[in-house]
LOZA-784146 format. One record per atom (N, C-alpha, C): x negated, y negated, z negated. Coordinates in steps of 0.05 Angstrom, whole numbers, plus 5000, padded with zeros to 4 digits. Each point is the difference from the previous one (the first is absolute). Layout:
XYZ...
//
This chain:
498750274999501249745002497749754992501049895024498249685001502849684989499149884987501949804998497149685014502949885015500349685001500549804993499449805011500049754981500549885028502149795008499849835020498049915014498549924985497349885007498650225002500750225005497450235005500850245028498150075006501050165028500150314998500850225007498850334988499450025024497450124977498650155027499750285008503150025012501750275009499649985019499650265017500850025020502749895013499449825025502849825015499650085023501449835009499850005031497849955012498549914989496850065010498650235009500350204979499850334999502850055012501550044992501950245015502849915008499749695010502649855018501550215021496249945018501550165016499950345002499750094983501650244990503050025002501049874969502650005003501549855000500149865022500849754999502249915006501950185012502250005004501450094988499350174984502150194974501549914981502150055003501949995003502750124979498750194986501050204991500450134968502250074999499750154967501850305003502649934999501050285006500650035026499049925017500050085036496550155004498850034979497950005002499650424997502750114991500250234998500650125028501449795012500250115032498949995020497850315006497850015020501049925018497749955026500050075022501450275009500749985026501750335005496850175012500150194984499150334985498350065036497749894996497650235023500549685015500749785000498849735018499849794981499849805008499349694983501549825019501050185023499749745028502150105019501149775014502550045017499949935016500450115027500249825030502050005008500049755026502049955011501150085026501450055012501050025023497550414999500950204985498050285010500849965034496950145006500950065031499849815022499649694988499949725020497050045002498950125022497149905001499449845018501949915015499849755015498849764985501750014967500549684987496250024989499849705001497049964984501350054974497150214982500650044971498549774988500949934993499049894972500750034967497950034984501350034967499549904986502449964981500749764978499350154975497649924980500050044968501649904975500650194998502449864969498449874972500449964988497349924980501150234981502450224993499550134985500550315010499150214982501050235016503150234995501849794994503150125006501749785015502450195016501649865002502049854975501249745011500849854977501649755016502149864985501549785025498949815017498349924987498749775010498850045032498750245007499750105023502350125027502549924986502650085021500449855022498949685004500149865022498550205019497250014991498550155027502050365007500850054982500850305006503749975018501149765001501849875010498149985032498949834999498049995024500150215021499650244977498150225017503450095012502150044982502450155005501049885026500749854991501749755026498550015020498050055010498550045024498549695013500049814971498249885005497449865016498350254982497650055010499050105026501250185002501450175025500949745025501149864994500849735021497749825005497550054982497449795004498550145016500450315000498450175005497750124991500449954967498750124976500650174998497950214983500450294986498549884983501449934978499549924971500150254979497849994978498850264985499849824983500950124976499849864977499150204979497349914988499250104977500049884980498950214975502249944974497149934989499249814991497849914973499750104975496750035003499950124970497349884994498650114964497349834997498449925019498350245013498550095019501149845038503050054990500849865041501449754992498349854989501649774999501249825030502249814998499749915021498249805017498449784976498249855009498050215006498650214981498250125025500050145028503050184989500450165034500449765022500849764989501149815030496349945004499249884992497049864989497350255026500850204991498650225010500950125027502249875004501050155022501750204997500650164978501650245001502849965016500949774985502749865005500549765004502549935032499249725010501649834988501950064986501249764978500750204967500049824977499749954975502249874993501350114971501949804986499050094969500549734990498450004968503149934989499449894977503249984981499149754996498349775008499449715007498349865006500049915013497749775015497250034978499950014971498649994985497950185000499650265014497550194999499249985034501249845013499549955029498249735000500449834988498149824983497050074985501350094980496550254988499250175017501150045030498650155008498249805021501149855007498849795019498349794990498849944966498549924995497850134991499750335002499650165003497950115027501249895018498649995025501750245025502150074990502050195021501849885016499750035019500649745026503350095006500849964976503450054999502249785015501350025011501649734993502250045001502749924987502550045004502149935019501950085002501249955024503649934990499950114987503749984985500250044973502349864988499950114963503350015004500550284994503550115005501649824970498949944979500949934974498849684995501949785004499349744995499749934973498749904980500650094962501650135001498650255002501350204989500550034968496950034987500349874977500150334977498950215023500850224983498550124977496749854997499149994978501849904967499350144979501949884970498450234988501149824987498950164955502350185004501150204990502550134978498650014977502649944984501450044973501550124994499950244973502850094993501349874984503349945013502549904991499349984975499250244989500950074963497849734988497149945013498649844992501049725000501749915017500949724988497649765025498750205010498249705013499949965029501549875002500849845028498849795002498249834994498149825010497050014998499049915012497649975002497949914984501349964973498749854982500550104981501850254992499750184987498750205003498249985020497750264993496949964993500749584995496650054979499850164984498250144997497750224985501550154999502150165029500550305007497550135013501250284997498250145025501550005012498850035038500550115012499150125022501750205007499450165028498949925036498150045005498750025021499350175015500649945022499350175024497349965020497449984977497949945015499350025032499449855019499649985021503449985024501450024987503050015015500249654999501649965026501349745011500749834974500450084985501549834976498649934980498250114992497349964985499849704996499350015020499149595007501649774997502950215014502449784990500249964973500750174986500349984977497449924973497250025015498649904983500549735007500049825023501449765007501549934980502550134999502049934985498849934968499250104993499250004970497349884992499050015021498349794990500349675020502049905001500349775017502449894974500950194981501349924976500350104980496750025000498349984966500750204988501150315004501450174983496850204998499349944978499250164989500750344992498050225015501850275005497850215000500050224981499250295020500250065018498050195009501850105021498750285003501050175016499650234999499950125027498650245019500750135020502350224999502049985013502350255002500950125022499149885021500650065014502949955016500750325006502849945006501050204976499450054979501250114980501849774986502250054996502849814991499650094963499650224995500250224973498949804969498549875013499149784973501549875002500849835016502149825004502350074979500650325016502850084985500250064975497750074993499050054974500149794975499249795014499649734986497550054987497750115022497249984984498449685014501149925021499749685014502649964999499749675006502149844991502049935034497450005013501449915025499250085041499650205008498750065026501449925020496950055017499949825034503450105010500949865013501350265028501749775016500650165023501749905017502649995009501649754998503150005003501150285008498750125027500950105018500250324998497249994974499350394988502149984974497549914980500650134976501949744990500649835008502349825002502750095002499850205021502950205009499350264981497450125000500250334995499950004969499549844986500550024967503649954997500249805004503249954998501950345009499250065018500850265013500550254989496949904985499750254977502249984968500949754999500549974976500049714983497149905006497449894984501449735007501249824983500949764994497349845002500149865020496649755005501349775011497349854999499749774998498049925017499649755014499549985021499549655003496449974985499249765009498849995029500549775008499449955027498049815004497050075010498749755005500649745024502550075011500949805016501749694969500250164993502549854975497049794988498150105014497349804984498649795019501850065025498349975018497350025016500450335001497750105015502350165018499650005024500650135029499150125010501550245002498350255018501350175027498949995012500450155032500750275006501150145006500350225013498250155022501950205009497750265010499249805026498149995007498149875019498850255024500249925020498950125027497349905005498950195011496449875005497850135019499549975020497450085015497749834998498450175018496449954997501249645017498249944996499049755022499350045027499450235010499150155014503250115013500950084991502750155014501949735012500149804974501049705016499049925018497149975012499249985025500350185023498950254993499750045026502750275003502149864983503350295010500449774992501849865009501749774988503149965008499950175021502750155016500950204975497950284999500850074976501549854981498949874989500449894965502549855006499849905022503749794995502250245014498950355014502650205004500950014975496550114980501450244975501149684977500049765010500549794977503250015006500049965025503649935011501850245001498750254996501550234993499950104973498449894979499149974973503349804991500449845013501149744988503050135010500150125024503450045007501150214975497950164992500450204982500749854966498649804996500049784978503849914999500249895023502849855017502250254984499050325015502550265005501049884968497750134991500450184969501649744974500049615012501249854987502850135006500450025022503450015009499550264997499950184995501250304996498550164978499549834978498350154983501450304989503050135004500450204993499050225023500049975021498050075017497950014997499749884988495949925013498850184969502550034974499150104986499450465008502449995016500250285008497250015014499649775014497850175020496950034983499949784978497950104979499850284986503350104997499950214991499050205010499749955021499650245017497450105004498849774985496749955000499850204977501749924976498850114977504050044988500450345004503050084992499949984971498050034988500449964969500449724981499149845017501349754985502650004995500749844973502849995002501449775016501950095005500649795024501849694992501250034980501549804983497949884988497450064983497049865001499149865023500050175014498849965023501149725022502250024991502249735023499949744979500050064970499949814979496549845011498450165004496849904996500449795028500350255014499849745028502049865010501749954984501349814997498449734986499650114981497249714991498450005010498950195023498049885019500849795009501950115021502349735016500949824991500049974971501449684987496949785003497950175005498149864998498949935036500450185020499650065024500449775016497249815007501349785024502050105023501949885008501150075016502549855008499749785010501249715007499449865026501649804997498349785024497349904981501349864983497649924988498250134984500150205000498050204990500450205019499350135025499850235010498350204993500650225006499350325000496249945000498450004981496949995004499849764992501949765003499349764981496749974974498549885017497349934975499849685017498149934973499249765003497549864990498849715000497350014992500649954965502849914994500249984961499250254999501750305004500350174988496850084995498750015020497850005010496949924976500549755005498749864980500349984971501950024983502050014969498750294998500150225020499050224984496649945002498149945013497349965000499349804981501949835000498549774972501050194974501750174991500450114975498050255000498850145020497550215000498449895002498849724999498349844994500149994969501549794997499749964970500850374977499450085006499450254986496750195019499449835006497450005014500650275001501550105022499950225017499049995030500049915009498049915025497649945004498050225008497750055005498249695010501750015024499049705015502049835011499749775010503049875009499650015022502149925023500350005024502449795013499049875020502749855010503550245002501949844982502950255003500350085020500149785027501750105034497150295002498450014982498650285016502350284989500849944982502450264991502450015008500549865018502650055016500849855034501450075002501349935028502650005005501249795007503649935004499850085032498250025021500149955031501950335009499850214984501750245017502649854980500450014981501949834996501949855027498549814996501049815030501150165020497350255007500850085025503350115000500250134982502550164988502449884999499449704988502549905007502850154979499450014969502050114998502549804987499749804997501249804993502949985017498850065037502349955012501750315003499850104982501450354997503149855002502150095010503149914995500250064977499450114986502250134973498449974978498249764995498649864983502149884986500749984983500949794981498649764995501049804994498349684996498549964983500050184968498850064985499450214988
//
């Protein structure tokens, strides 16, 4: 166990060492749902040898609701319409998206937010975002038991908090506590919520779309303390590729992005059908909880004329960059525009799609 004050920084593993490993891990109860036996991948349009093959690396080793728009794009034929045969590969500690994309094993990667991409860029990895699916997602949070009465950040003064070192949430929550001068002790609990349930710790990291749903589904009443309530806004699933792919295969990037964002839009308009497409990949998922989780994702998914599918802007990256710098996570500085490009979103021009609501 380590103790920290508002003026100190814990010298524990964080995004500098592990962020690229588990950046997108969004799990609690869904961690029990494993990838299909015998394979950790799925292919688009089997037998379609005339299509151009590309691969996508997800950040986690299991099928979960955040991946639904990709599966929808696959099953509705959007990728095939763009001349693409898309293979989805599951992530792991050894096969994380930044590593597999940077080394050419995969064409595209998906991260739980731009945080890890910025860390990778600061470490010299030539990766760049092309879309963010959930603007102001604010998935990261602190969870307490309802019976504890701990509902406000200031009530955590002097309390023991559980983190998952290396997870994308860790530096978000450290920034939250440090900015608000909260003195606390911390332990690394990984995905284990038993310490919180047993009241051995007072609060624990979580994601609103995973533990925030899974614990109540198990009959455990909780409180959620959101960094967004204290001025720290975070972003969601981030699609990226290497600088080389963006420069040398721009047409592939545009086609992949257009098909994927069509999947986003279709999912937003047909959540129950989209849930069923997800369940085809992992039948052991609970249908009702999966729909609830999918709707939680959709509640913050960009899909309007003001914020069309994939929307991102400089402020989303600059705010994340500044927060990571504040926590001394970035190894080097770089121009923020090096970490993302909206040129492919401009070519897709999703805001012109006819079924998008105004807001």
